[in-house]
N, C-alpha and C positions, 0 to 999 in steps of 0.2 A: 225434939226431933227423934224419930226412930232410927235405930242403927241399921236395920235391914228393911228393904221393901218386901212387900208380900210376894211379888213375883220372884224375888231371890229365894225366899223360903220355900215356895211351892216348887221352883225349879230344882232346888237341892233335893227335895223329897222325891220328885219325879226321877231325877238322876239316880238316886239310890235304889229306888224300887225297880226301875227299868234294868239296871245292872243285875239285880237279883233275878228278875224274870228271865232275862237272856241267858244267865248262867244255869238256872235250874230247869227251865222248860225246853230250851232250844239247843241243847248240847248234842246235836246230831251232825251228820256230814255236810249239811247245807251251809252252815255258818261256821267260820273260824272263831278263834278266841277274840272277843270284842270288848273294848274298853269304852264305856260311856264317859267322855271327858268333860262335857258341859251341856247344859240345857239353857236355851234362851227362849223366854216366854214373851208373848205379846202382852201388852198392858191389860187387856181384858181377859187374859188367860184362855183364849179360844184356840190359839195356835202355839205349838212348841217346836222349836228347831233343836234337834238332838244331834250333837256332835259326837261322832264315834271314831275310834281309831283301831287299827289292827296291822299286823305285819303281812306282807305279801306283795305280789306284783301289782302293777297298775290295773291290769285286767281283773285280777281277783278282787281288788278293792272296789272297782266299779260294780262287779257282780254282787258283792256283799251289800253295797248301798242300795242297789236295785232290789235285792231280795228283802232287805229291811223295809223299804218303802212299800213293797207289795204286802208285807206282813203287818204294816202299820195299823190297819183296823183291828186285827186280832190282838196286837200288842196294846192298843188303846183300850180294848175291852178288858184284858187282863189287868191293866193298870187301874182301870175303874173299879175292879174288884178289891184292890188292895189299899187304895188311898181314898180318903173321904173328902171330896170337894164337890161343889154343886155340878159343875160340868168338867169332864175330862177333856183336855185340849187335843186337837188333831195333831198328829205327830208327823214330822218330816225329818228324815235322817240325812245328815250331811257328813262327809268325810272330813276329819280334823287332821291336817297335815303338820300341825305344830310340833308333835313329838319327833317326827322324821326330820323336820327342818332344824329342830333343836339339837338332834344328834349329829347332823351334818355340821352345824356351827361349832359344836363341841369338838368334833374331829379336826376342823380347821384350826381351832385355837390350840389344840394339843399338837398339831403338826408344826407349829411355829417354834423354832429353836430360840430360846431367850438369850443364849450365849453368842449366837451368830449375829454379826453386825453387817449391815449392807454397805 
């Protein structure tokens, strides 16, 4: 049995290349610093859900995701230029709140005083 599925390998490749594309080509005022945290591919590799995270207010995050989804066809074209697969999947960007939730949880854990008893 193989250790990794093909969708996992292609997803990792797409994640790496999209991070490079977003850093190199789109470092203007429209987009803040973006982290591509994960890529989830459909089994037939036709659709990819791209999880991104950034710092900012809720309104800024919604605007960033909307901008990325508007730019998705152009990003798909640039991605097709760099990776070699038969068809490049359609991209859908989704905000990944796990980093924010993790930092909140970490702050809660740090706020507990281990010496204090109830």
